[in-house]
C-alpha positions in Angstrom: 197.8 175.1 194.5 194.7 176.9 193.2 193.7 176.0 189.6 191.2 178.6 189.1 193.4 181.5 191.2 193.2 185.0 189.2 189.6 184.4 187.4 187.0 186.6 187.7 184.6 186.6 189.6 187.2 185.5 192.2 184.8 184.7 195.0 182.7 182.5 192.7 185.6 180.5 191.3 187.1 180.3 195.0 184.1 178.3 195.8 183.5 176.7 192.9 187.0 175.1 193.2 186.4 174.4 196.8 183.5 172.1 196.3 185.1 170.5 193.4 187.5 169.0 195.8 184.3 167.3 197.7 183.0 164.2 196.5 179.2 164.5 195.7 177.7 161.8 193.6 174.0 161.3 193.8 173.4 159.7 197.4 176.6 160.2 198.6 176.1 164.5 199.4 176.9 164.1 203.2 180.2 165.7 202.7 179.1 168.7 200.6 176.1 168.8 202.8 178.2 169.2 205.9 180.5 171.6 204.3 177.4 174.0 203.6 176.5 173.8 207.3 180.1 174.8 208.3 179.8 177.4 206.1 176.7 178.9 207.7 178.0 178.2 211.1 181.2 180.4 210.0 179.1 182.9 208.7 176.8 182.9 211.5 173.8 182.6 209.3 170.6 180.5 210.0 170.5 177.3 208.7 168.9 174.0 208.3 169.9 170.3 207.4 167.6 167.5 207.2 167.8 163.6 207.2 168.6 163.5 203.5 171.3 166.1 203.9 169.3 168.9 202.2 170.3 172.4 203.2 168.7 175.5 203.4 170.7 178.7 204.5 168.9 182.2 205.3 170.7 185.7 205.3 168.8 188.6 206.3 168.4 191.6 204.4 170.8 194.2 203.7 170.4 197.8 204.9 167.5 199.2 202.7 166.1 196.2 201.6 164.6 195.2 204.9 160.9 195.7 202.9 161.8 194.1 199.5 160.0 190.6 198.9 162.6 187.7 199.6 164.3 185.9 197.0 164.9 182.2 197.0 168.2 181.2 195.3 168.0 177.5 194.4 170.4 174.8 193.1 171.5 171.1 193.7 174.6 169.8 195.3 174.9 166.4 193.4 176.6 165.8 190.4 176.6 163.3 187.6 179.7 161.4 187.8 181.0 160.0 184.4 184.7 159.2 183.8 186.7 158.1 181.0 187.5 154.3 180.9 191.0 154.9 181.8 190.4 157.7 184.4 191.5 156.5 188.0 189.3 158.8 190.0 186.9 157.5 192.9 183.9 159.9 192.7 183.4 158.8 196.6 186.8 160.0 197.6 188.7 161.9 195.2 188.6 165.5 194.2 187.9 166.5 190.7 191.0 167.6 188.6 190.1 170.9 187.4 191.9 172.4 184.3 191.4 175.7 181.9 191.1 175.3 178.3 190.7 179.0 176.9 187.5 180.5 177.9 186.3 177.2 179.5 186.8 175.2 182.6 186.9 171.3 182.4 188.0 168.2 184.6 190.7 166.0 183.5 188.8 162.6 182.4 185.5 163.5 184.2 182.1 165.1 184.3 183.0 168.5 185.9 179.9 169.0 188.1 179.0 172.5 186.9 175.5 171.2 186.9 174.8 172.6 189.4 178.2 173.2 191.3 178.1 176.8 189.8 174.6 177.2 191.7 176.3 176.6 195.0 179.3 178.5 194.1 177.2 181.5 193.0 175.0 181.3 196.2 178.1 181.1 198.4 179.8 183.9 197.2 176.8 185.8 197.5 176.2 184.7 201.1 179.7 185.5 201.9 179.8 188.9 200.4 179.4 192.0 203.0 178.7 194.5 200.1 176.1 193.0 197.7 172.9 194.7 198.0 169.9 192.1 198.4 166.7 191.5 200.2 166.0 188.4 202.6 167.9 185.4 200.7 166.9 182.0 201.1 169.1 179.4 199.4 167.9 176.0 198.9 170.3 173.3 198.2 169.1 169.9 197.4 170.5 166.4 197.2 169.9 163.6 194.8 168.2 165.7 191.8 170.2 163.9 189.3 168.2 160.6 190.2 165.0 161.5 190.7 164.7 164.8 192.5 164.5 163.3 195.8 166.0 165.9 198.1 163.2 168.4 196.5 160.4 166.0 197.1 161.6 165.5 200.9 162.7 168.8 201.7 160.7 171.1 204.6 160.3 174.6 203.0 157.7 175.7 206.0 160.4 178.2 207.4 160.6 180.2 204.3 159.1 183.4 203.5 160.1 183.9 199.8 157.8 183.7 196.7 160.2 184.6 194.3 162.6 181.6 193.1 165.5 182.2 191.1 166.7 178.8 190.1 170.5 178.4 188.9 170.4 174.9 187.5 170.3 176.0 183.5 173.2 176.0 181.3 172.4 178.5 178.4 173.2 182.4 179.0 170.5 184.6 177.9 167.8 181.8 178.1 165.0 182.0 181.0 163.5 178.7 181.6 160.1 179.0 182.6 158.3 176.0 182.4 159.9 172.2 182.6 158.8 168.4 181.9 157.9 166.1 184.6 159.3 162.7 184.7 160.2 159.4 186.6 162.8 156.5 186.2 161.2 153.2 184.9 162.9 149.9 185.4 161.8 147.3 182.9 162.9 143.9 184.5 163.0 140.5 182.6 163.8 137.5 184.6 166.8 135.6 183.4 167.1 132.0 183.1 170.5 130.4 182.8 172.0 126.8 181.8 175.8 125.9 181.2 177.1 125.7 177.7 180.3 125.3 175.9 181.6 127.2 172.8 183.5 130.3 171.8 183.2 133.9 173.5 183.1 136.6 171.4 183.0 140.2 173.3 181.2 142.9 171.5 181.8 146.4 172.7 180.1 149.6 171.3 181.8 152.9 172.2 183.0 156.4 171.1 179.1 157.9 171.0 178.7 161.5 171.9 176.1 160.8 174.7 174.6 163.6 176.4 171.7 164.9 178.8 168.4 162.8 178.2 166.3 165.8 178.4 168.4 168.3 176.5 169.8 166.5 173.8 167.2 164.0 173.3 166.1 165.7 169.9 170.0 166.1 168.8 169.4 162.4 167.2 172.4 161.1 169.1 173.1 157.4 168.9 172.2 155.4 172.2 174.8 152.7 172.6 172.5 150.2 174.4 170.3 150.2 171.3 173.0 149.7 168.9 174.0 146.9 170.8 170.6 145.6 170.8 170.3 146.0 167.0 173.5 144.3 166.7 172.3 141.4 168.6 168.9 141.2 166.7 170.5 141.2 163.3 173.2 138.3 164.3 169.9 136.2 165.7 168.8 136.1 162.0 171.9 134.1 161.0 173.6 132.6 164.1 172.6 130.6 167.0 174.2 132.3 170.2 173.4 132.6 173.9 174.0 135.9 175.9 176.7 135.4 178.9 177.0 139.3 179.7 175.1 142.6 178.8 175.8 145.9 180.1 175.6 149.6 179.0 175.4 153.2 180.6 175.7 154.2 184.3 172.8 156.7 184.5 169.2 156.5 183.4 169.2 160.5 182.4 172.4 160.1 180.6 172.3 159.0 176.7 174.7 155.8 177.2 178.0 156.1 175.2 179.6 152.9 175.8 177.7 149.1 175.9 179.2 145.8 175.9 177.7 142.4 175.6 179.5 138.7 175.7 177.9 136.0 173.5 178.6 132.0 173.4 178.6 130.9 169.7 179.1 127.3 168.3 182.2 127.2 166.1 181.2 130.2 164.0 182.8 132.9 165.9 185.3 134.2 163.2 182.1 134.2 160.7 180.0 136.0 163.4 182.8 138.6 164.1 183.0 139.2 160.5 179.0 140.1 160.1 179.2 142.4 163.2 181.8 144.3 161.2 179.4 144.4 158.3 176.8 145.6 160.5 178.9 148.2 162.5 179.9 149.8 158.8 175.9 150.6 158.1 175.6 151.8 161.6 178.5 154.2 160.9 177.3 155.2 158.1 173.8 156.4 159.4 175.1 158.0 162.4 178.1 159.8 160.6 176.8 163.3 161.4 175.7 163.0 164.8 178.0 160.2 166.1 181.0 160.4 163.8 183.1 158.4 166.5 181.2 155.3 167.2 183.3 152.1 167.5 182.1 148.4 167.4 185.0 146.1 168.3 185.0 142.3 168.3 186.9 139.9 170.2 187.0 136.3 169.8 188.2 134.3 172.9 189.2 130.7 173.3 186.5 127.7 173.4 185.1 127.7 177.0 182.3 126.4 179.2 180.0 129.2 180.9 176.8 130.1 182.7 174.7 131.8 179.8 171.3 132.9 179.3 169.0 130.1 177.6 168.3 130.7 174.4 164.6 131.2 175.1 165.8 133.9 177.5 168.3 135.0 175.0 165.7 135.6 172.2 163.3 137.2 174.7 166.2 140.0 175.8 167.3 140.8 172.7 163.4 141.2 171.0 162.5 143.3 174.3 165.3 145.3 174.0 164.4 146.0 170.3 160.8 146.4 170.6 160.6 148.8 173.7 160.1 152.5 173.1 163.0 155.0 172.8 163.7 158.7 172.4 161.3 161.6 171.2 157.6 160.1 171.1 155.4 163.4 170.5 156.8 167.3 169.8 154.6 170.0 171.4 151.9 171.7 169.4 151.9 174.7 171.5 155.7 175.5 171.6 157.4 175.2 168.2 160.7 172.9 168.5 159.9 171.6 172.2 160.0 168.0 172.9 156.9 167.1 174.5 157.5 163.4 175.4 160.4 161.2 175.3 162.4 158.1 177.3 165.9 157.1 177.2 167.3 153.9 178.0 170.0 154.7 179.9 171.2 151.9 181.8 171.1 148.1 180.8 172.4 145.5 183.2 172.1 141.7 183.3 172.4 140.3 186.7 171.8 136.6 187.6 168.2 137.2 188.7 167.0 139.5 185.8 167.7 141.9 183.0 167.3 145.4 183.8 166.3 148.2 181.6 166.3 151.6 183.3 164.4 154.4 181.6 164.6 158.2 181.9 160.5 159.1 181.1 159.7 162.7 180.6 156.6 164.3 179.6 155.3 168.1 179.9 151.8 166.5 180.0 151.2 164.4 182.8 148.3 162.0 180.7 151.2 161.4 178.1 153.6 160.0 180.7 151.0 157.9 182.2 150.0 156.6 179.0 153.9 155.7 177.9 154.5 154.2 181.3 151.6 151.8 180.3 152.8 151.0 177.0 156.3 150.0 178.6 154.3 147.9 181.3 152.0 146.0 178.9 155.0 145.1 176.5 157.6 144.0 179.3 154.5 141.8 181.1 153.8 140.3 177.8 157.6 139.0 177.9 157.2 137.6 181.2 158.6 140.8 183.0 157.5 143.7 185.2 157.9 147.6 185.4 158.9 149.6 188.6 158.6 153.5 188.2 160.3 155.6 190.9 161.5 159.0 191.6 158.2 160.4 189.9 158.5 164.4 189.6 155.8 166.9 188.4 156.2 169.3 185.3 156.6 172.9 186.2 153.8 174.7 184.7 154.0 178.1 182.6 152.8 181.3 184.8 150.7 183.6 182.5 151.1 186.4 184.8 155.0 186.9 186.3 156.1 189.9 187.9 159.6 188.5 188.7 159.8 187.1 185.3 159.0 190.6 183.8 161.8 192.3 186.3 164.1 189.8 185.0 163.8 190.1 181.2 163.8 194.2 181.9 166.9 193.7 183.7 168.5 191.5 181.1 167.7 193.8 178.3 169.0 196.7 180.2 172.5 194.9 180.8 173.1 192.8 177.5 171.1 195.4 175.1 168.9 192.6 173.4 165.8 190.5 174.5 166.2 186.7 176.5 165.0 184.0 175.4 162.0 183.1 177.2 161.3 179.2 176.9 160.1 175.7 178.1 162.7 172.7 178.5 162.3 169.1 178.0 164.9 168.7 180.8 163.6 168.4 184.3 163.8 170.9 187.1 163.1 171.3 190.7 161.1 174.1 190.4 157.7 172.1 189.4 158.3 170.4 192.9 159.0 173.5 194.8 156.1 175.1 193.3 153.8 172.6 194.7 155.0 173.2 198.4 155.1 177.1 197.9 151.9 178.8 197.2 152.0 181.0 194.7 155.8 180.7 193.7 156.8 182.7 190.8 160.0 181.4 189.3 162.8 181.5 186.7 165.7 179.2 186.1 169.0 180.8 184.4 172.6 179.8 184.4 175.9 180.4 182.3 177.0 178.5 179.4 177.8 175.1 179.8 178.4 172.4 177.2 177.9 168.7 177.0 176.9 168.4 180.9 176.5 164.8 181.9 179.5 163.8 180.0 183.2 163.7 180.2 183.3 166.9 177.8 181.5 168.8 180.0 182.8 172.5 180.1 181.9 175.5 181.9 182.4 179.3 180.2 184.4 181.7 182.6 183.3 184.8 180.8 179.6 183.5 180.8 180.0 182.8 184.7 181.2 186.4 185.1 178.4 188.0 182.8 176.1 185.9 184.6 177.4 186.7 188.3 176.7 190.7 187.1 173.1 190.0 186.1 172.2 188.1 189.2 173.5 190.9 191.5 171.3 193.3 189.1 168.6 191.2 189.8 169.0 190.6 193.6 169.3 194.7 194.0 165.9 195.4 192.1 163.4 196.8 194.7 
């Protein structure tokens, strides 16, 4: 039975629900990619599918729009897959469990995938219609946007004719994005040295944080569970001798981690150590009482056991490096008030047998600042005997001072809404910069309906906003 049946715009929510049934985590987009191809075949549309599973679908202009400049519609098919600890959904096999809460659509226990499923739904609804007026449409749907924009980097767009790009990967109605930060993923790796030791196990679990998008929410002052756990371990090291057995936290480098865990081995002081953790947790709770009022630090003491643990020296290096590496906002823009210029987020921490891996999402709208920040990470990590690898590098999307497309979109917005839209730059990454490097003189704007808490299990998509933005998109496409 359809959950979204009866919602308007009917066609958009029909396709949003359809693609919500199809698993589409990053690097696992084959099913949704094939669905798009089958859609194109069923509608007799020109299409291209590459080896990465990127898809391009082209629909020729409707009557009267044959001479109007083509429009590229663009979004990505993968989604950030986060779920609550007790959620049993398998993101590689199971559909999302959609539900309606007032004006919002959510997913039970998981992220919703509105980022960027709503772009796909908008595009399919337009391509499916025989009544919507439009010039030649070129729909680009990429893979792996959430893990480094690898789809956009690898896609061939040589068959496209459009120079106007309507990117639908934003989440604030009334805001037009015209520039974004560049970035990459940086993995700091510290070799692990192990030995057998006996003692009492103490499990430290940090949870209840708000989390959020590492670009859009990096300026909100929200706590990072990996850093909180690192802080606890550092403060413990001043009083107790312990060794680390397990250390993990976060799932995506572009999401502020909400939950982290450490298992340490201590000699005959487990109860005293647990009491000290509670004191540290109380201090942390007070510091983040506004941004993260639901922080929880739980401590469990296990019976004495013998286990493989990091050596005392490896434990010390791990804790100190975790606390010394930079995180969060590094510089604010001097040119655009309130815009974060450079930042990084420790999104994933994982102690494996070979090494401790600390994965960061690094962002900057200034290329030289990004390079310098990576040099700092590398220098500090190497000082501790580790190394840094950078992947998924993507360029910043530079602001165009002259933009006819932007001017038209602003004018149409003003006529429809009765007030001026916000035209802004964003610290989060968009694929527009990569596509601008492939298509000469590309003139782009990014928009979208209201979404809340993307990349988290509290993600919500506004129904009424989705309808208004749909009507706005149709007016933009009808512009000659």
